[in-house]
C-alpha positions as a LaTeX table, in Angstrom:
\begin{tabular}{lrrr}
\hline
Residue & $x$ (\AA) & $y$ (\AA) & $z$ (\AA) \\
\hline
Met1 & 26.09 & $-45.17$ & 102.55 \\
Asp2 & 22.56 & $-45.73$ & 101.33 \\
Tyr3 & 22.23 & $-43.68$ & 98.17 \\
Ala4 & 18.56 & $-44.61$ & 97.78 \\
Glu5 & 17.89 & $-43.05$ & 101.22 \\
Ile6 & 19.79 & $-39.91$ & 100.30 \\
Glu7 & 17.85 & $-39.67$ & 97.05 \\
Glu8 & 14.50 & $-40.07$ & 98.86 \\
Arg9 & 15.44 & $-37.39$ & 101.40 \\
Ile10 & 16.43 & $-35.01$ & 98.65 \\
His11 & 13.14 & $-35.72$ & 96.81 \\
Thr12 & 11.17 & $-35.07$ & 100.01 \\
Leu13 & 13.10 & $-31.83$ & 100.58 \\
Val14 & 12.52 & $-30.56$ & 97.05 \\
Ser15 & 8.87 & $-31.58$ & 96.78 \\
Gly16 & 7.99 & $-30.19$ & 100.19 \\
Ser17 & 9.59 & $-26.76$ & 99.78 \\
Glu18 & 9.57 & $-23.76$ & 97.52 \\
Phe19 & 12.97 & $-22.37$ & 96.73 \\
Arg20 & 13.05 & $-19.03$ & 94.95 \\
Leu21 & 16.73 & $-19.31$ & 94.03 \\
Val22 & 18.75 & $-22.25$ & 92.78 \\
Glu23 & 21.42 & $-21.27$ & 95.32 \\
Gly24 & 18.97 & $-21.89$ & 98.10 \\
Leu25 & 18.07 & $-25.33$ & 96.81 \\
Ala26 & 21.75 & $-26.25$ & 96.34 \\
Gly27 & 22.56 & $-25.10$ & 99.87 \\
Ala28 & 19.72 & $-27.10$ & 101.37 \\
Val29 & 20.75 & $-30.23$ & 99.51 \\
Gly30 & 24.41 & $-29.78$ & 100.50 \\
Arg31 & 23.54 & $-29.39$ & 104.21 \\
Leu32 & 21.30 & $-32.44$ & 104.05 \\
Val33 & 24.01 & $-34.65$ & 102.56 \\
Leu34 & 26.61 & $-33.45$ & 105.10 \\
Glu35 & 24.41 & $-34.83$ & 107.87 \\
Tyr36 & 25.71 & $-38.29$ & 107.04 \\
Ala37 & 28.71 & $-39.24$ & 109.17 \\
Ser38 & 30.59 & $-40.85$ & 106.29 \\
Val39 & 30.32 & $-37.72$ & 104.09 \\
Arg40 & 33.27 & $-35.35$ & 104.41 \\
Gln41 & 32.52 & $-33.12$ & 101.48 \\
Val42 & 29.92 & $-32.78$ & 98.77 \\
Lys43 & 29.56 & $-30.71$ & 95.61 \\
Val44 & 25.98 & $-29.83$ & 94.56 \\
Arg45 & 25.06 & $-28.56$ & 91.17 \\
Val46 & 21.53 & $-27.35$ & 90.42 \\
Glu47 & 20.45 & $-26.33$ & 86.91 \\
Lys48 & 17.15 & $-24.68$ & 86.02 \\
Pro49 & 16.54 & $-24.75$ & 82.26 \\
Gly50 & 14.83 & $-21.66$ & 80.96 \\
Gly51 & 15.32 & $-19.83$ & 84.26 \\
Ala52 & 16.32 & $-16.57$ & 82.67 \\
Arg53 & 15.14 & $-14.68$ & 79.65 \\
His54 & 18.49 & $-14.29$ & 78.00 \\
Ala55 & 20.09 & $-17.56$ & 78.97 \\
Arg56 & 19.39 & $-21.25$ & 78.33 \\
Ser57 & 19.62 & $-22.07$ & 82.04 \\
Ile58 & 20.63 & $-20.86$ & 85.47 \\
Thr59 & 23.15 & $-22.97$ & 87.40 \\
Ala60 & 24.39 & $-22.90$ & 90.95 \\
Glu61 & 27.29 & $-25.09$ & 92.10 \\
Leu62 & 28.20 & $-25.12$ & 95.76 \\
Glu63 & 30.81 & $-27.14$ & 97.61 \\
Phe64 & 30.55 & $-28.09$ & 101.28 \\
Arg65 & 33.19 & $-29.57$ & 103.58 \\
Lys66 & 33.12 & $-30.75$ & 107.19 \\
Arg67 & 35.79 & $-29.25$ & 109.47 \\
\hline
\end{tabular}
């Protein structure tokens, strides 16, 4: 598996899109990584510092598995 390629694809995804929710970004990244044949499952954690007035950050953690 080429981690540099995955990193580049994630960077392209993030820089070319506007996600309103961290859950949306985590979902898009998870689906992208599952496209690789050698990946059976992936856990994605996205943290946005200062994303809420009364919290230090907002975090979404999603787990994806192929059937």
